[in-house]
ZAFIKOL-438710 format. One line per field, with one value per residue (C-alpha): residue number from 1; chain; x, y, z. Coordinates in steps of 0.05 Angstrom, whole numbers, plus 32768, in hexadecimal, padded with zeros to 4 digits. Layout:
<nodes>
resi = [NUM,...] .
chain = [A,...] .
u = [X,...] .
v = [Y,...] .
w = [Z,...] .
</nodes>
This chain:
<nodes>
resi = [1,2,3,4,5,6,7,8,9,10,11,12,13,14,15,16,17,18,19,20,21,22,23,24,25,26,27,28,29,30,31,32,33,34,35,36,37,38,39,40,41,42,43,44,45,46,47,48,49,50,51,52,53,54,55,56,57,58,59,60,61,62,63,64,65,66,67,68,69,70,71,72,73,74,75,76,77,78,79,80,81,82,83,84,85,86,87,88,89,90,91,92,93,94,95,96,97,98,99,100,101,102,103,104,105,106,107,108,109,110,111,112,113,114,115,116,117,118,119,120,121,122,123,124,125,126,127,128,129,130,131,132,133,134,135,136,137,138,139,140,141,142,143,144,145,146,147,148,149,150,151,152,153,154,155,156,157,158,159,160,161,162,163,164,165,166,167,168,169,170,171,172,173,174,175,176,177,178,179,180,181,182,183,184,185,186,187,188,189,190,191,192,193,194,195,196,197,198,199,200,201,202,203,204,205,206,207,208,209,210,211,212,213,214,215,216,217,218,219,220,221,222,223,224,225,226,227,228,229,230,231,232,233,234,235,236,237,238,239,240,241,242,243,244,245,246,247,248,249,250,251,252,253,254,255,256,257,258,259,260,261,262,263,264,265,266,267,268,269,270,271,272,273,274,275,276,277,278,279,280,281,282,283,284,285,286,287,288,289,290,291,292,293,294,295,296,297,298,299,300,301,302,303,304,305,306,307,308,309,310,311,312,313,314,315,316,317,318,319,320,321,322,323,324,325,326,327,328,329,330,331,332,333,334,335,336,337,338,339,340,341,342,343,344,345,346,347,348,349,350,351,352,353,354,355,356,357,358,359,360,361,362,363,364,365,366,367,368,369,370,371,372,373,374,375,376,377,378,379,380,381,382,383,384,385,386,387,388,389,390,391,392,393,394,395,396,397,398,399,400,401,402,403,404,405,406,407,408,409,410,411,412,413,414,415,416,417,418,419,420,421,422,423,424,425,426,427,428,429,430,431,432,433,434,435,436,437,438,439,440,441,442,443,444,445,446,447,448,449,450,451,452,453,454,455,456,457,458,459,460,461,462,463,464,465,466,467,468,469,470,471,472,473,474,475,476,477,478,479,480,481,482] .
chain = [A,A,A,A,A,A,A,A,A,A,A,A,A,A,A,A,A,A,A,A,A,A,A,A,A,A,A,A,A,A,A,A,A,A,A,A,A,A,A,A,A,A,A,A,A,A,A,A,A,A,A,A,A,A,A,A,A,A,A,A,A,A,A,A,A,A,A,A,A,A,A,A,A,A,A,A,A,A,A,A,A,A,A,A,A,A,A,A,A,A,A,A,A,A,A,A,A,A,A,A,A,A,A,A,A,A,A,A,A,A,A,A,A,A,A,A,A,A,A,A,A,A,A,A,A,A,A,A,A,A,A,A,A,A,A,A,A,A,A,A,A,A,A,A,A,A,A,A,A,A,A,A,A,A,A,A,A,A,A,A,A,A,A,A,A,A,A,A,A,A,A,A,A,A,A,A,A,A,A,A,A,A,A,A,A,A,A,A,A,A,A,A,A,A,A,A,A,A,A,A,A,A,A,A,A,A,A,A,A,A,A,A,A,A,A,A,A,A,A,A,A,A,A,A,A,A,A,A,A,A,A,A,A,A,A,A,A,A,A,A,A,A,A,A,A,A,A,A,A,A,A,A,A,A,A,A,A,A,A,A,A,A,A,A,A,A,A,A,A,A,A,A,A,A,A,A,A,A,A,A,A,A,A,A,A,A,A,A,A,A,A,A,A,A,A,A,A,A,A,A,A,A,A,A,A,A,A,A,A,A,A,A,A,A,A,A,A,A,A,A,A,A,A,A,A,A,A,A,A,A,A,A,A,A,A,A,A,A,A,A,A,A,A,A,A,A,A,A,A,A,A,A,A,A,A,A,A,A,A,A,A,A,A,A,A,A,A,A,A,A,A,A,A,A,A,A,A,A,A,A,A,A,A,A,A,A,A,A,A,A,A,A,A,A,A,A,A,A,A,A,A,A,A,A,A,A,A,A,A,A,A,A,A,A,A,A,A,A,A,A,A,A,A,A,A,A,A,A,A,A,A,A,A,A,A,A,A,A,A,A,A,A,A,A,A,A,A,A,A,A,A,A,A,A,A,A,A,A,A,A,A,A,A,A,A,A,A,A,A,A,A,A,A,A,A,A,A,A,A,A,A,A] .
u = [827F,82B2,828F,824D,8268,8265,821B,820D,8234,8212,81CC,81B3,8180,81B3,81B8,81F9,81F9,81DB,820D,8207,8232,8263,8233,8202,81D0,81D5,81A8,81A4,81D0,81EF,8214,8236,8268,8296,82DF,831F,8307,82DB,8292,8291,8254,8249,8211,81F7,8211,8204,8242,8227,81E7,81BD,8183,817F,815C,8168,815D,819A,81CB,8208,8206,8246,8252,8267,828F,829C,82B5,82AD,82C9,828B,824F,824C,8286,8292,82CE,82C0,82E9,82F3,82BA,82BD,829A,828B,826E,82A3,829B,82D3,82A7,8268,8249,821F,8206,821F,81DE,81CF,81E8,820C,824D,8264,82A2,82BC,82CE,8316,8300,830A,82D4,82AD,8279,8240,821E,81EF,8215,81EA,81FE,81FC,81BE,81C0,8194,816E,8161,8186,819A,8188,81B4,81EA,8208,8252,8282,82BE,82FA,8326,836C,8385,837F,8355,8322,832E,8333,830F,8314,82D5,82C8,8291,8275,824A,8208,81DF,819E,81A7,81E8,81F6,81AE,8190,8150,815B,811A,8128,8113,8145,8149,815A,8190,819A,81C0,81C3,81F1,81DE,81F9,81DC,81F8,823C,821E,821B,81DB,81C1,817E,8169,8132,8104,8118,80DA,80FF,813A,8171,81B8,81EC,8237,825F,82A3,82BF,82D6,828D,829F,8273,8229,81F0,81A4,818C,8141,810F,80F4,80B1,80A3,80D7,80BB,80D0,8117,8157,8140,816A,8169,818A,8189,8176,816F,8168,8131,8136,8121,8110,8113,80EE,80F2,80A9,807F,8085,80BD,80A4,80C2,80B2,80CC,80D2,80FD,8131,8141,8182,8177,8134,8147,8104,80EE,80B2,8088,8078,8085,8067,806B,806A,8081,80CB,80C0,8083,80AB,807F,803C,800B,7FE2,7F9B,7F84,7FA8,7F80,7F4B,7F3A,7F61,7FA8,7FC9,7FD4,800E,800D,7FE8,7FB3,7FD2,7FC6,8003,800A,8012,805A,8057,8062,8067,8026,801A,8024,806A,8090,80AD,80BB,80F4,810F,8121,8157,8175,81B4,81B7,81F9,821A,8252,828A,825E,822A,81F7,81CD,81CD,819F,81AF,817E,817A,8151,8138,8106,8133,8136,8173,81A6,81E8,81D8,819E,818D,81B3,81B8,818C,81A9,81C6,8193,819D,816B,814B,810B,80DD,80BC,8088,80BD,80AA,80E1,8102,812F,8159,818B,81D1,81EB,822A,81FE,8202,8247,8221,81FF,820C,81E2,81AF,816F,8144,80FB,80D9,8090,8071,8027,800D,7FCB,7FB1,7FDF,8025,8065,80A8,80E7,8119,8163,8160,815A,817D,8172,8193,8171,8167,812A,8115,80D0,80A3,805B,801D,7FDE,7FB5,7F71,7F86,7F66,7FA9,7FF0,8024,806F,8083,80C3,80B3,80DB,80F4,80F3,80AA,8088,807A,807B,80AF,809E,805B,8051,8009,7FEF,7FA8,7FB4,7FAC,7FC3,8005,800D,8055,8053,801B,8034,8003,800F,7FC7,7FD7,8010,8031,8036,8020,7FFE,7FD8,7FD7,8024,8054,80A0,80BD,8105,810D,814A,8144,817C,816E,8138,8133,810F,8117,80E5,80E9,80A9,80A6,80EF,80F0,80B3,809D,80C3,80B5,80E9,80D8,80F3,80D6,80EE,80E8,80D0,8114,8159,814F,8156,811B,80FC,80DA,8091,8060,8015,7FD7,7F90,7F4F,7F6D,7FAE,7FE8,802A,8072,8090,80D6,80F4,813E,8154,8198,81B4,81DD,821F,8233,8252] .
v = [7EBD,7EB5,7E76,7E9C,7EDA,7EBF,7EB0,7EF3,7F1A,7EF6,7F0B,7F40,7F59,7F66,7FB1,7FD2,8018,8004,7FE8,7F9D,7F67,7F42,7F07,7EE2,7EFF,7F48,7F61,7F9D,7FDA,7FD2,8013,804B,8082,80B3,80AA,80C8,80D3,8095,8083,803F,8012,7FD2,7FA1,7F5D,7F26,7EDC,7EC4,7E7D,7E85,7EB6,7EAD,7EB8,7E8A,7EAE,7E6E,7E4F,7E85,7EA7,7EEE,7F17,7F61,7F70,7FB0,7FE0,8026,805F,80A4,80BE,8093,8079,804A,8017,7FEC,7FAA,7F9F,7F60,7F49,7F75,7F48,7EFE,7ECF,7EB2,7E70,7E85,7EBF,7E94,7EBE,7E9F,7EDE,7F25,7F4A,7F92,7FCF,800F,8031,8070,8097,809E,80E2,80D8,80C9,807E,8058,8025,7FF0,7FD8,7F96,7F61,7F26,7EE8,7EB2,7E69,7E42,7E1A,7DDD,7DF3,7E39,7E76,7EA9,7EF2,7F1B,7F4A,7F89,7F87,7FB7,7FB5,7FE2,7FE6,7FC7,7FEE,8034,801C,7FF9,7FB6,7F8C,7F93,7F78,7F6B,7F7C,7F6E,7FB1,7F91,7FA3,7F65,7F53,7F5E,7F86,7FD1,7FDF,7FB9,7F96,7F4B,7F3C,7F65,7F44,7F0F,7F2B,7F73,7F8F,7FC4,7FF2,803A,806E,80B8,80F6,8133,8167,8145,8102,80C1,8099,805A,803A,7FF5,7FCD,7FA2,7FC6,7FF1,8032,8022,8056,804A,8080,8079,807D,808B,80AC,8068,8050,8010,801B,8028,8030,8031,807A,8075,8069,8093,8090,807D,8045,800A,7FDC,7FC9,7FF1,8031,806D,80AE,80EB,8136,8160,81AB,81AC,8178,812D,80F9,80B2,8081,803F,8001,7FF0,7FD9,800A,8032,806C,80A9,80D7,811D,8139,8157,8132,8148,8127,813C,8119,80E5,80F3,80F7,8126,8113,815B,8156,8132,80E8,80C9,8093,808F,8064,8041,8002,7FD3,7FF2,800A,7FE2,7FF8,7FBE,7FDF,8020,800E,801F,8000,8015,804E,808D,80BD,8109,810C,80DB,80A4,805D,8035,7FE9,7FCB,7FC7,7F7F,7F5E,7F72,7F6F,7F32,7F5A,7F71,7F3D,7F72,7FA9,7FB5,7FF6,7FE5,7FE1,8026,8046,8091,80B6,80FB,8107,813A,816B,8170,8146,8110,80D5,8099,8053,8019,7FCF,7FBD,7F75,7F49,7F35,7EEF,7EC9,7EBE,7EB8,7EFC,7F1C,7F63,7FA5,7FEA,8024,8062,8091,80C6,810A,811A,815C,8178,81A8,81E5,81B8,8187,8151,8124,8134,8100,810F,80E3,80FE,812A,80FE,80CD,80FC,80DD,80A0,80C8,80B8,80C5,80FC,8114,8150,8161,81A3,81BA,817E,816E,8128,8119,80DA,809E,809C,80C4,809E,80C3,80BE,80B1,808A,803F,801C,7FEE,8022,8066,80A7,80D2,8116,812B,8166,8159,8185,815C,8193,817A,8131,80FE,80DD,80D8,80A1,8097,8052,802B,7FFC,7FC0,7FD1,7F88,7F77,7FB5,7F9B,7FCE,7FC7,8007,802C,806B,8086,80C6,80E2,8123,8103,80BA,80A2,8058,8042,7FFB,7FE8,800E,8045,808A,809F,80E9,810F,8144,8182,81CA,81C1,8180,8185,8188,8150,8148,8102,80EB,80A2,8074,8030,7FFC,7FBD,7FA4,7FD9,801C,8055,808D,80D2,80FA,8146,8151,8117,8125,80DD,80A1,805B,8024,7FE0,7FA7,7FAB,7F74,7F80,7F46,7F42,7F61,7F8C,7FD8,8000,803C,8076,8081,80B5,80BB,80E0,80C6,80EB,8130,8155,8153,8177,8163,81A4,8185,8141,812D,80E6,80C6,8081,806E,8049,8013,802C] .
w = [7F2B,7EF4,7EDA,7ED6,7EB2,7E6A,7E70,7E91,7E5D,7E23,7E3A,7E08,7E3C,7E73,7E83,7E6C,7E8B,7ECE,7F00,7F0A,7F2B,7EFD,7F00,7F2D,7F5E,7F75,7FAD,7FDB,7FD3,8018,801C,7FF5,8003,7FE0,7FF4,7FD8,7F91,7F8A,7F95,7FB7,7FB7,7FDE,7FCD,7FE3,7FB6,7FAF,7F89,7F81,7F59,7F31,7F61,7FAC,7FDE,8020,8047,8026,8010,802D,8012,800C,8001,7FBA,7FAF,7F75,7F6C,7F39,7F2F,7F0C,7F20,7ED9,7ECC,7F04,7F16,7F39,7F78,7FA2,7FCF,800D,8040,8041,8075,80A4,80C8,80F6,810D,810E,80D7,809F,807C,8073,806A,805C,8082,806E,805F,8081,8099,80DF,80FA,80E3,809C,809F,8078,80A0,808E,80BA,80A9,80C3,80E2,80DF,8112,8100,8113,8154,815A,811D,8139,811F,8155,814A,811D,8137,811A,8109,80E8,80B9,80AE,8070,806F,8033,8016,7FDA,8008,7FE6,8025,8068,80AF,80D7,8120,8152,816B,81A2,8181,818F,81B3,81FD,81F4,81EF,8204,81C9,81E0,81EB,81C7,8188,8147,8132,80EC,8101,80D4,809D,80CD,80B2,80D2,80D1,80F4,8114,8145,8146,815B,8134,8137,8115,8106,80ED,80CD,80F7,8136,8143,8136,8164,8163,817E,8189,8181,81C2,81A2,8163,8149,8145,8168,81A6,81A2,81D3,81CB,81CB,81BC,8185,814C,8128,80E0,80D4,80AD,8075,8065,805B,807E,806B,8093,8072,807A,803E,803F,808B,8089,8098,8065,807A,8040,804A,801F,801F,7FE3,7FC1,7FE3,800C,802E,8069,8074,80BA,80F0,8119,8160,8177,81BF,81C4,8190,816E,8126,811F,80E3,80D1,8086,804B,803B,7FF6,7FC7,7FB5,7F77,7F5B,7F4C,7F76,7F63,7F52,7F21,7F16,7F42,7F7D,7F79,7FAC,7FF5,802D,8019,803E,8016,800A,800A,7FC7,7FDC,7FB2,7FCB,7FDE,7FE0,8026,803D,8055,8011,7FC8,7FA0,7F75,7F35,7F4A,7F20,7EF2,7F25,7F54,7F72,7FB9,7FEF,7FE6,7FFF,8007,8012,800A,7FD8,7FD5,7FAF,7FE7,7FC2,7FE3,7FB3,7FB2,7F97,7F95,7F85,7F47,7F3F,7F1A,7EE0,7EC3,7EDF,7EA8,7ECD,7EEC,7F10,7F27,7F22,7F41,7F2F,7F0F,7F43,7F57,7F78,7FAF,7FC0,7FDF,7FBB,7FDB,7FFB,8015,7FE3,7FC9,7F87,7F65,7F28,7F03,7F0E,7ED6,7ECF,7EA8,7E6C,7E5F,7E43,7E0C,7DC4,7D86,7D93,7D73,7D85,7D77,7D87,7D83,7D5F,7D5F,7D6B,7D49,7D28,7D25,7D42,7D3B,7D37,7D4C,7D13,7D1C,7D5E,7D67,7DA1,7DDD,7E09,7E09,7E2E,7E1D,7E37,7E21,7E31,7E1D,7E1B,7E1A,7DFA,7DE2,7DDF,7E0C,7E19,7DFD,7DFC,7DF7,7DE0,7DD4,7D9B,7D82,7D3D,7D25,7D35,7D4E,7D94,7DCD,7E04,7E29,7E28,7E50,7E4B,7E6A,7E6B,7E91,7ED5,7ED6,7EBA,7EA8,7EA0,7E84,7EB3,7EF0,7EFF,7F1F,7F2E,7F36,7F16,7F40,7F13,7F10,7ECD,7EC6,7E7A,7E74,7E84,7E86,7E7E,7E86,7E72,7E74,7E54,7E5B,7E32,7E62,7E99,7E9A,7ECB,7EC1,7EE2,7EDE,7EE2,7EF5,7F26,7F4F,7F42,7F27,7F0C,7F06,7EE9,7EBF,7E78,7E4A,7DFF,7DD3,7DB0,7DB9,7D7A,7D7F,7D99,7D76,7D98,7D87,7DA0,7D95,7DAD,7DB2,7DA5,7D98,7D8E,7DBF,7DB6,7DC1,7DDB,7DDD,7DD6,7DDB,7DD2,7DD8,7DCA,7E07,7E0B,7E3D,7E7E] .
</nodes>
């Protein structure tokens, strides 16, 4: 890791206000929790390379903490494979608290291959050995195929354990387990027993959280999807009586995806199949989320973002998002307000017409930007927001809207969720090579890698085609490193 840091830190396209590992390959956000004044995150880490071949890698759990979700302090690796325990990989899981307030990690223990065949994974736990959670001890909690009521024929790759609570009881679900639910048998969360199965679980890293008396199932499919419903702990049943939708359009859609044969979300929008990312997904990556509650009663969401070029580092974490449900139980995601601490130079525009040619926002040019824009399409056929390279005029980010379809650098949202289809609110973060876009106060989002042609500062440009559009309001900030 130390040997790779100089190369990583020299890369002018490496994000600076998104959290990333000190160097090398960063993968899933394994777990997160708020504990004694700090937000703690745990993430899969390959310390030995800036790429990850899962057939030949021994992932660890990296660890960092922050008081404000903006500035992060790297801590020692929390979990690593142990030959003494017969474990070759520490794969994804979750972080939670026991009833007595003690933090606890749950992870996928991957046994060594025997005779060329790898035995099925098990679920293990870890407890902290110090008050700052810098060191951890592991323990076998007897969650393995054929034990604690777990089916002996469960998929060998079952993992991504996620602990949730309802009616004073702790439960957990997993990926590749056909909706299997286990229930804790003691307050220490060291004994578990199969309790039943719930509907709707698919993809990787399933998260199950309660928001506003409703239950939200988050699924790492391609793209990520969600399902709202009701959970009955007595029946151990998830009733799919609410809407479903797309969490983030990172892994789709391109125009080529908009065709029959894909399943559809609540708005009739086609979704790519969950079995594999689409072929055009090389520049996308919002996946493997971790949802958790903080001390302010918020439900926060963190995600892994990939598809960067390996240069001594690879991948990062999304910006922290606060989750809510609207009046129709659809998911709302908003960047946490703490991110305002990154704001530097600011410019503001009000009530400006766009007609003929383009309009460049004066006073702002940077490779790290935040933009809030309210746009009325008016009589224009379409309107665009662009981030343009100051040195050669090339476009790094292009967001085009025609009143119905929004195209964010080639990722298409076929139908915008809004009360007035001729008005649009955009909230864009750009971090050297990564864009996160929140549409209409977080009703839809797009995350994708968007490399500029050079590392020169980017200017903000707006334009309208075939008619007059109007910028009702635009605020732009240059952002500092976290």
